N, C-alpha and C positions, 0 to 999 in steps of 0.2 A: 504494500500500500504506500502511495506517495503522500507523505505528510507535509510536503512543502506548501506553505500558504502564500497567497499573493502579497508581495511586499508593496507597501504604499510608496508612491512617488511624492515625497514631502516637498521637494524643491518646486514642483509644479503646482502646488496649492496656491489659491488666490490670495493676494495681499491687498489690504484695504487702506494702506497708509498714504496712497497717492504719491509715492516717491519713486521716480525712475533713477536707476543707478548708472552712472556714466561708464564705469569700468569695474568689473568684478571677475576674479579668476584665481590663478595660481601664481605663486612667486617662489623663487629660489629652487627651481627644478634643475638638477644637474643633468646636462645632456652633452653628448659629443657633437661637435659642429665642424662642418667643412668650410674652409675659407679659401677663396680663390686668390692665389698669389700672383704678383706681377711677373711675368716671364719665367715662372717656375711652376713646379708641381703644387697641387693643393696642400694646404696645411690643415692638419686635424688638431682641434683644440677642445678643451673642456670648457663648457659655458654654463652660466646660470641664466635660466629662462624665466621671464614673466609673461604670462599670456592672459588676456582678459577679453571680455565682451561687454557690450551694453546690455542692461537688463530692464525689460519693460516694467512699468509700475505695478502691473497686475500679477507678476510672478514673484513668489516668495524668494526663490533662490535659483542659481544656475547649477548645472550638472558638472561638478569639478572633475570627475573622472574622464569626461569626454575630452578635456584639454590634453590630458596625458595620453589618451588613445590616439589623438591626431599627431602629437609629438612622436609617439612610437611608430606610427605609419610612415612619417617622413624620415625618421631615423633609419628605419629598415630599407627605405628606398635611397638612402644616402643623399637626401635632398634638403636636410636642415642646413640653413645658411645659404642655400643656393636659390631656392624658389620660395621666397618669403611671401610674395603676393599670393601664390597658389596655396600656401599654408594658411594664410588668413582667410581666403575664400572657403577652405574646408572647415575652418573653425566656425565661421559664420553659419555654414550649412548645418554642421553637426549640432550646434547649440541654438539654432534657429534665432540668430541675432542679426541686428541691422549693421553693427559695426564691431570690429575686432582690433586688438592691439597686441604686438609682441615686441619684447626686447631681449636680446641676447648680450650678456656681458662676458667678455673673454679676454685673455692675454695673448697678444700676437708677437711672435718671435721673429727678430731680424738679426742676422749675423752682421755685426757692425765692425767696419774696418777702422783701425786707428789711423789718424791723418798722415803720419810719416812712415811708420814701420809696416803699416797695412796688416798688423796682427788682428785676427778676428776673435770676437767673443759675443755671445748672444745678449741682446737687450730685449726685454719684454715690455711691450706697450699695452696698457689697458685700453681696450677698444669696445665698441658696441655696435650692434645692428638694431635699428628700431623700424617697425613697420606699422602703419595704421591703414585700415580699410573701412571706409564709411560709404556704403552703397557701391558706386563705381569709382569713388575717389580714393586713390591709393597714394600713399606718401612713404618714402623710405628715407631714413636718416642714418648716416654713417658717422660714428663718433670715435675720436682718438684722444689720448692723453699723452703728451710728449714732455719729458724732462729736458730742460736746456739750462745754459748758464747765461746770466745777465750780469753786467758790471755797471755800477752806479756812475752815471756821468757827473753828478754833483760831487761825489767824493774824489773822483779823478781830478776835477777842476780845482778843488780847494786844497788838495793835499800836495806836498812837494814831491813825494816819490812813492805814492801808493794809491789804492782804490779798493773799496770793498765790493765783493761780488756775492751773488745769490744763486742757489739752486732754485730754478723757476719752473713751475708746471703750467703748461698751456693745454687747456681743454678746448677742443674744437668739434663742432657738429656741423655737418653739411647735408643738404638735400639736393637731389638732382633728378632730371627726367629719366624715365625707364630706358629710353633709347641711348642714353649716355652711360659712361662708366668712369668712376673715379677710384683709384687704387689707394689702399691704406698707405702704401709706401710713399705715394705722391703727397698725401696730406702730411705725413711725418716730415718729409723733406721741405715742404712748404713752411711748416712751423719753424723748423731749425734754421731756415734761411733768414728768419726775422729776428733771431736771438743774437746775443753777443757771440755765442759759440754753442755747438752741440755738446752733449755729454757722451762719455764712452765708459765701457767697463774695464777694458785692458789698455793701459797707457804706459809706455816706457818713457825714459827721460826725454828723449827727442820729441815724442808725442806731447808730453806734458808742457814742454817749452812752447811748442807750436800753439797748443790750445790756450794757454794763459796769455800769450802775447796777442793772439787773435782776439781774445775777449777784451784785452786792455785797449786795443786799437779800434774796438767797435762797441763803445759803451751804450747801454740801453736802459731807459726806464721801462716800467711795465706799460706805460702809455705809448712809448715808442714801439714796443713789440706789438701791441694791439693795433696801433694805427698802420704799421707796415703790413701786418697780416690782413687787415680789412681792405687795404688798397689792392692786394693781390687777389683776394676773394671776390671783390667787386669786378675785377677784370675778367674773371673766368665766367664765360657765358653759360657754361653747363650748370653752374650752381644757382639754385632758385631760392635757397634759404641758408643762413649760417648763424651759428651762435659761438662766440669766442670768449674765453675767460683766461686771464693771465694772473697768476699768483706767485709772487717772489717771496721765498722764505728768507727773511732778512738776517744778515749775519751780525749786525751791530745794533739792531732794535729788538725789542721784545714783542714784535707784532709783524705781520706780513703786509706787503703792498699788493694791491688787487685792482684789476680793471676788467670790465665786461661789456660786451655789446652783442645785440641780436638784430639781424636784418632779414627781411623777406623782400626779394626783388619783385617789383611790379611788372607783370606781364604786359607787353605792348600789344 
């Protein structure tokens, strides 16, 4: 005899509080992700996923397990990180939602060459893929966090033979049309070109001399880094939206210097 009774679908019960929820779903799901590298084979990374949908006011809850089921399907097809738009369409279909959102946070590895000796050692860059789908409106956002060196123009100007410098973190998010492609490597190089100097993991004496002198000859405030970056982003016709943040970990103050800007380009 089958004693299994019908299980109630509590999530689908009617809610009478007249509150529509913009995003509800799962967060902190560990998943393997495939990242397309520039001129190289794909890189496989471990990512943390956040997936959500909009919830109509008449539904008490969403079906959390269905998010994991769609993640599992795309993982088995090796499409996580490759077909984000298709993933969001399937999330909307499986959860009967009007809109969906996904974010993957991961660390991207680049073998970075020292400037003089060309010695290589990996640098890991925190990155993110974000996607939103609202009806037919799809938006993808690529994010990177890049450590750089900045040297204070003021301290260089007022000191006889010195200047203080900072480890500075630049966070950049960009959005672009589906027909275009922007590589993680290109965004990292773009950010580094706006700093006093890039940072490296492995430096010998000749490399260290090169880096410190390069920074000394190229002093930058956080305002300088941000403005230089904005000018380059504005010139790139592929970019439809960007958000840039520069934070310098001060070496002689007990606080940080910070600058931020967000812009969305108006379509002509």
